[in-house]
C-alpha positions as CSV (number, residue, x, y, z in Angstrom):
1,X,0.3,0.4,-0.4
2,X,2.6,2.5,0.7
3,X,4.1,2.1,-3.0
4,X,0.4,2.6,-4.6
5,X,0.9,5.6,-2.3
6,X,4.2,6.9,-3.5
7,X,3.2,6.4,-7.0
8,X,0.1,8.4,-6.6
9,X,1.8,11.1,-4.8
10,X,3.9,11.5,-7.6
11,X,1.2,11.5,-10.4
12,X,0.0,14.0,-8.7
13,X,2.9,16.3,-8.4
14,X,3.3,15.7,-12.2
15,X,-0.1,17.3,-12.6
16,X,0.4,19.8,-10.6
17,X,3.9,21.1,-12.5
18,X,2.0,20.9,-15.5
19,X,-0.7,23.5,-14.1
20,X,2.0,25.9,-13.0
21,X,3.4,25.8,-16.7
22,X,-0.2,25.7,-18.7
23,X,-1.6,27.6,-15.9
24,X,-5.0,27.6,-17.4
25,X,-7.5,24.5,-18.1
26,X,-5.9,21.4,-16.5
27,X,-7.4,18.8,-14.5
28,X,-6.5,16.9,-11.6
29,X,-8.6,13.3,-11.6
30,X,-8.2,11.7,-7.8
31,X,-9.6,7.7,-7.4
32,X,-7.5,7.0,-3.9
33,X,-8.1,4.0,-2.0
34,X,-6.4,3.6,1.4
35,X,-5.8,4.4,5.0
36,X,-3.3,7.2,5.9
37,X,-2.9,9.0,3.0
38,X,-1.8,12.4,2.5
39,X,-2.9,14.2,-0.4
40,X,-1.3,17.9,-1.6
41,X,-2.8,19.5,-4.6
42,X,-1.5,22.8,-6.1
43,X,-2.8,25.0,-8.7
44,X,-2.2,28.3,-10.5
45,X,-4.1,29.5,-13.1
46,X,-8.0,29.8,-14.1
47,X,-10.7,27.2,-15.5
48,X,-8.7,24.6,-13.3
49,X,-10.3,21.3,-12.0
50,X,-10.2,18.4,-9.5
51,X,-12.6,16.2,-10.1
52,X,-13.2,12.3,-10.3
53,X,-13.3,10.7,-14.1
54,X,-16.6,11.7,-15.6
55,X,-18.5,8.5,-16.6
56,X,-20.6,10.7,-19.2
57,X,-21.1,14.2,-20.5
58,X,-18.4,17.0,-20.3
59,X,-19.5,18.8,-16.6
60,X,-17.8,18.7,-13.6
61,X,-20.7,16.8,-11.7
62,X,-18.1,13.2,-10.5
63,X,-16.7,13.9,-7.3
64,X,-12.8,13.1,-6.9
65,X,-13.0,9.6,-5.0
66,X,-10.8,9.4,-2.0
67,X,-11.7,5.9,-0.1
68,X,-9.8,5.4,3.7
69,X,-9.7,6.2,7.2
70,X,-7.0,8.9,9.0
71,X,-7.0,11.1,5.1
72,X,-5.4,14.2,5.2
73,X,-5.8,16.0,2.0
74,X,-4.5,19.9,1.3
75,X,-5.7,22.2,-1.6
76,X,-4.2,25.0,-2.8
77,X,-5.8,27.0,-6.1
78,X,-5.0,30.4,-6.5
79,X,-6.7,31.7,-9.7
80,X,-10.6,32.3,-11.4
81,X,-13.4,30.2,-12.3
82,X,-11.6,27.0,-10.9
83,X,-13.4,23.8,-9.7
84,X,-13.0,21.7,-6.5
85,X,-15.3,18.6,-6.4
86,X,-14.2,16.4,-3.2
87,X,-15.7,13.1,-2.0
88,X,-14.7,11.1,0.4
89,X,-15.6,7.9,1.2
90,X,-15.2,6.3,4.9
91,X,-15.2,2.8,6.2
92,X,-15.4,3.5,9.8
93,X,-17.4,5.7,12.2
94,X,-15.9,6.0,15.2
95,X,-11.8,6.4,16.2
96,X,-9.6,9.8,15.8
97,X,-9.7,12.0,13.1
98,X,-11.1,10.1,10.4
99,X,-10.2,13.0,7.4
100,X,-8.9,16.5,7.8
101,X,-9.5,18.7,4.3
102,X,-7.7,22.1,4.3
103,X,-9.1,23.8,0.7
104,X,-7.8,27.3,0.6
105,X,-8.6,29.4,-2.8
106,X,-7.5,33.0,-4.3
107,X,-9.5,34.6,-7.2
108,X,-13.0,35.2,-8.3
109,X,-15.8,32.6,-9.6
110,X,-14.3,29.9,-7.7
111,X,-16.6,26.5,-7.3
112,X,-15.9,24.4,-3.9
113,X,-18.3,20.9,-3.1
114,X,-17.0,18.4,-0.4
115,X,-18.9,16.2,1.1
116,X,-17.2,14.1,3.5
117,X,-19.9,10.9,3.5
118,X,-19.9,10.6,-0.3
119,X,-20.9,7.1,-0.5
120,X,-24.2,7.9,1.6
121,X,-23.6,5.1,3.7
122,X,-23.4,6.9,6.8
123,X,-20.1,6.2,8.1
124,X,-17.9,9.4,7.8
125,X,-17.3,10.8,11.5
126,X,-14.8,12.9,13.3
127,X,-13.7,14.9,10.5
128,X,-12.1,18.1,10.3
129,X,-12.7,20.4,6.8
130,X,-11.6,23.9,6.5
131,X,-12.7,26.3,3.8
132,X,-10.5,29.6,3.1
133,X,-12.0,31.6,0.2
134,X,-10.6,35.0,-1.0
135,X,-12.0,36.8,-4.3
136,X,-15.5,37.5,-5.4
137,X,-18.5,35.2,-6.9
138,X,-17.5,31.9,-5.0
139,X,-19.2,29.6,-3.6
140,X,-18.8,26.6,-1.5
141,X,-20.8,23.9,-0.4
142,X,-19.8,21.6,2.3
143,X,-21.4,18.4,3.5
144,X,-20.8,16.2,6.6
145,X,-21.9,13.9,8.6
146,X,-21.2,12.1,12.0
147,X,-20.2,12.7,15.4
148,X,-17.5,15.1,16.3
149,X,-17.2,16.9,13.6
150,X,-15.3,20.5,12.8
151,X,-16.2,22.8,9.9
152,X,-14.2,26.1,9.4
153,X,-14.9,28.7,6.9
154,X,-13.9,32.2,5.9
155,X,-15.0,33.7,2.9
156,X,-13.3,37.4,1.4
157,X,-15.4,39.1,-1.4
158,X,-18.6,40.5,-3.1
159,X,-21.2,37.8,-4.2
160,X,-20.0,34.9,-2.5
161,X,-21.7,32.1,-1.0
162,X,-21.3,29.3,1.3
163,X,-23.7,26.5,2.3
164,X,-22.6,24.0,5.5
165,X,-24.7,21.0,5.9
166,X,-23.2,19.2,9.5
167,X,-25.3,16.1,10.8
168,X,-24.0,14.4,14.2
169,X,-23.4,15.7,17.5
170,X,-20.5,17.7,19.2
171,X,-20.6,19.3,15.4
172,X,-18.6,22.9,15.8
173,X,-19.1,25.6,12.5
174,X,-17.4,28.7,12.3
175,X,-18.1,30.8,9.4
176,X,-16.8,34.1,8.7
177,X,-17.8,36.4,5.6
178,X,-16.4,39.8,5.2
179,X,-16.1,42.8,3.0
180,X,-19.1,42.2,0.4
181,X,-22.2,42.4,-0.8
182,X,-25.2,40.0,-1.2
183,X,-23.0,37.1,0.9
184,X,-25.4,34.1,2.2
185,X,-24.0,31.9,5.1
186,X,-26.6,28.3,5.3
187,X,-25.6,26.1,8.7
188,X,-27.8,23.0,9.3
189,X,-26.8,21.1,12.2
190,X,-29.0,18.5,13.0
191,X,-27.7,16.9,16.3
192,X,-26.6,16.6,20.1
193,X,-24.1,19.2,20.6
194,X,-23.7,21.9,17.8
195,X,-22.1,25.4,18.4
196,X,-22.5,28.0,15.4
197,X,-20.7,31.0,15.1
198,X,-21.1,33.6,12.1
199,X,-19.5,36.6,11.6
200,X,-20.5,38.8,8.3
201,X,-19.1,41.9,7.3
202,X,-21.0,44.1,4.8
203,X,-24.5,44.7,2.6
204,X,-27.0,42.0,2.1
205,X,-26.0,39.4,4.3
206,X,-28.7,36.3,4.2
207,X,-27.5,33.9,7.1
208,X,-29.8,31.0,8.5
209,X,-28.8,28.7,11.3
210,X,-31.1,25.9,12.2
211,X,-29.9,23.5,15.1
212,X,-32.4,20.5,16.0
213,X,-32.2,17.9,18.7
214,X,-29.5,17.5,21.5
215,X,-28.4,18.2,25.1
216,X,-26.0,20.4,26.1
217,X,-26.1,22.3,22.7
218,X,-27.5,24.8,20.3
219,X,-25.2,27.5,21.0
220,X,-25.4,30.2,17.8
221,X,-23.7,33.1,18.0
222,X,-24.2,35.5,14.9
223,X,-22.3,39.2,14.7
224,X,-23.5,41.1,11.9
225,X,-22.0,44.6,10.3
226,X,-23.7,46.5,7.4
227,X,-27.1,47.0,5.8
228,X,-30.4,45.0,4.6
229,X,-29.1,42.0,6.4
230,X,-31.3,38.8,6.9
231,X,-30.4,36.7,10.0
232,X,-33.4,33.5,10.7
233,X,-32.2,31.3,14.0
234,X,-33.7,28.4,14.7
235,X,-33.1,25.8,17.2
236,X,-35.4,23.0,18.7
237,X,-34.5,20.2,21.1
238,X,-36.3,18.0,23.6
239,X,-34.3,19.8,26.7
240,X,-33.5,22.9,27.7
241,X,-30.6,23.8,25.6
242,X,-30.5,27.1,23.8
243,X,-28.7,30.4,23.6
244,X,-28.8,33.0,20.9
245,X,-26.3,36.0,20.6
246,X,-27.4,38.3,18.1
247,X,-25.3,41.7,17.7
248,X,-26.3,43.4,14.4
249,X,-25.8,47.1,13.2
250,X,-26.7,49.0,10.2
251,X,-29.9,49.4,8.4
252,X,-33.1,47.2,7.4
253,X,-32.0,44.2,9.4
254,X,-34.3,41.0,10.2
255,X,-33.9,38.5,13.1
256,X,-35.7,35.8,13.3
257,X,-35.4,33.6,16.5
258,X,-37.2,30.3,17.1
259,X,-36.4,28.2,20.1
260,X,-37.9,25.1,21.5
261,X,-36.6,22.9,24.3
262,X,-39.6,21.2,25.1
């Protein structure tokens, strides 16, 4: 297995060198199997893609497949109109950190999709996903399933959208959006001890946080600076777990808070 991992890493590095030279329209295809894998991808230029092998059509709808536990993935992209489509398939649902994904992008019109439960088998747990997007009109969609997950994201730019769907217990989500208009943040945590913190600086911000169930959880903190802001926080549950702290500055703010701890 170690030899196989070494070969795959060399192939990726070769593709990285090609991406640096051509500087545009490069694709990295990943179909990796094995535990304790480490994958590093660095792309420079425009219209670069990280994805899986497309079975039909010419789009980027097939995610790069990574099978195994204790996987570390780092993706750095610099440029415009780049795409990341990453799917993780875990074989166990407990233990240490099953996967760690760090995604950093600088540029405009970039799109990222990360799914830690790509197989749909419900065996994804103890994952760490970090997303940093700098630029305008960027989109990041993160889907996590399992327990003890941690999701952190930072977006800086205009017209950027961040969507996080997290299921399980002991969840933590932190989102920072700054310096832009028409920002949108969506966090859905279904589990026990979820904590969500969102900080947005700009105009026309839309923030939606939904946390359900659990005991000794439900904390949501939203700090907004700007105008035309809309914030909706819904925290439910069967016991008394709900703390909501919202600080808003600007005009046209709408705060809707629904808490049900019965």
